[in-house]
C-alpha positions, 0 to 999 in steps of 0.5 A: 241814877248816880253812876256810883250805884250803877258800878255797885249794881254791876259788881253785884250782878257780875258776882251773881253771874260768877255763881251761875256760870262759874269760871273764876273770872267774873268775880274779879271784874265784879270786885273791880266794879265794886271798888270803882263804885266805892271810889265814885261814891266817895268823890265825884271823879267823872265818868272817864276817870271811873272807866279808868279806875275800873280798867286799872282795878280790873287788871289788878284784880285779875292778876292777883286772882290768877296769882292766887289760883296758881299758888292754890291749885284745885286738887282732884281725886282724878286729875286726868278725868277729862283727858281720855287718852292720857288715862290710857298711858301705861295700859297694854293693848293688842294690835288689831291691824298690823302696825306697818310704816309706823301706823296701825290700829289697836284694841283698847277695851271694846274700841279700836284706836289708831296707833303709831309705833314700831312695826308689829303684827296683828295680835302683838302686845303693845304698851301705850306710852303717849297720845297725839290727839286720838292717835295712841303712841305705842311700843312693844310690851314685854309679854304677849297677851293670851288670845291676842287675835280676838 
């Protein structure tokens, strides 16, 4: 089989793989393989030159693809969908284990989360201002919550 056809088939396979496993990466390699196949079909440049052509066009297509994707970000109705702790910033929570020495625990919904912040007694209302992994960073809230001990 002529190497040009192998490049063309590889390009189509990579494009199909991008549809099956979307990641916005394989499509650029597929494009490079298709370009290499067309160049190889138009001339007999030899296998080492074909690999060089593929490497060059792959690098160019990936850089162009990254540039295009950076200029046209994917907009979402919920940009923090996969950032659980970031979604909590701004919420008021109740201290369930006194924050002493900068560490304690707070109730968020029906869960208890580790927290860091200024010392606060059990039942104090705190506001989430940040997160470090699964540890919430809190500061004193303006008002106490009703039934804060529960």
